[in-house]
C-alpha positions in Angstrom: 50.5 -99.8 -32.6 54.0 -98.6 -34.1 52.1 -94.8 -34.0 51.6 -95.2 -30.7 54.9 -96.0 -30.2 56.3 -93.3 -32.2 54.1 -90.7 -30.2 55.9 -91.5 -26.6 59.4 -91.6 -28.6 58.6 -88.1 -30.2 56.7 -86.9 -26.7 59.7 -87.8 -24.4 62.0 -85.3 -26.8 59.5 -83.1 -27.2 58.8 -82.8 -23.3 62.5 -82.3 -22.5 62.8 -79.6 -25.6 59.9 -77.6 -23.8 61.4 -77.8 -20.8 64.6 -76.0 -21.7 62.6 -73.4 -24.3 60.3 -72.4 -21.2 62.5 -72.7 -17.9 60.7 -71.1 -15.0 60.0 -71.7 -11.4 56.3 -73.7 -12.0 58.0 -76.1 -14.6 57.1 -79.7 -13.3 60.1 -81.2 -12.3 61.6 -84.8 -12.3 62.1 -87.6 -15.5 58.6 -88.8 -15.2 56.6 -85.5 -15.2 58.8 -84.2 -18.3 57.9 -87.3 -20.0 54.6 -86.9 -19.5 54.4 -83.6 -20.4 56.0 -84.6 -23.9 53.6 -87.3 -24.4 50.7 -85.3 -23.5 51.9 -82.7 -25.8 52.6 -85.2 -28.8 48.6 -86.5 -28.5 47.7 -83.1 -28.4 49.3 -82.4 -31.7 48.6 -85.1 -32.9 44.8 -85.1 -32.3 44.8 -81.3 -33.5 47.0 -82.3 -36.2 44.3 -85.2 -37.7 41.2 -83.1 -37.0 42.4 -80.5 -39.1 43.2 -83.0 -41.6 46.9 -81.8 -41.4 47.5 -85.8 -40.3 46.1 -88.9 -41.8 44.4 -91.1 -38.8 47.6 -93.6 -38.6 49.6 -91.0 -38.4 51.6 -89.1 -35.6 52.9 -85.7 -34.9 56.3 -84.8 -35.8 59.0 -83.3 -33.6 58.0 -79.5 -33.8 54.3 -80.1 -33.9 54.9 -82.2 -30.7 56.9 -79.9 -29.1 54.9 -76.8 -30.0 52.1 -79.6 -28.1 54.2 -80.0 -25.3 54.8 -76.1 -24.8 51.0 -75.1 -24.9 50.5 -77.9 -22.1 53.7 -76.9 -20.3 51.7 -73.2 -20.6 48.2 -74.4 -19.1 50.5 -76.1 -16.2 52.1 -72.9 -15.4 48.6 -70.8 -14.9 47.3 -74.2 -13.1 50.1 -73.8 -10.6 49.9 -70.2 -10.5 46.2 -70.3 -9.9 46.9 -72.9 -7.3 44.9 -75.8 -8.7 48.1 -77.7 -8.6 50.1 -77.4 -5.7 53.8 -76.2 -6.1 56.2 -78.7 -4.2 59.1 -77.2 -5.5 58.9 -74.0 -3.1 
């Protein structure tokens, strides 16, 4: 249970850092979407890290890896908005 809580906390911080590192017109806006972006990135980084053997089964991703995961999720988000799959309500 504490592993999931750690992933959520790290994911939140990673989402904020990823938004700061990758500003652009297609970024998801708002506190909730930033938090979800970071959490999904942290889970992605944890899953990939455990799959390749970098993390043990109960261990979560660190700040740097979670931030990289959040940047990957943000990139995917931007491509989906550019393709018109996700509507851009910021325009």
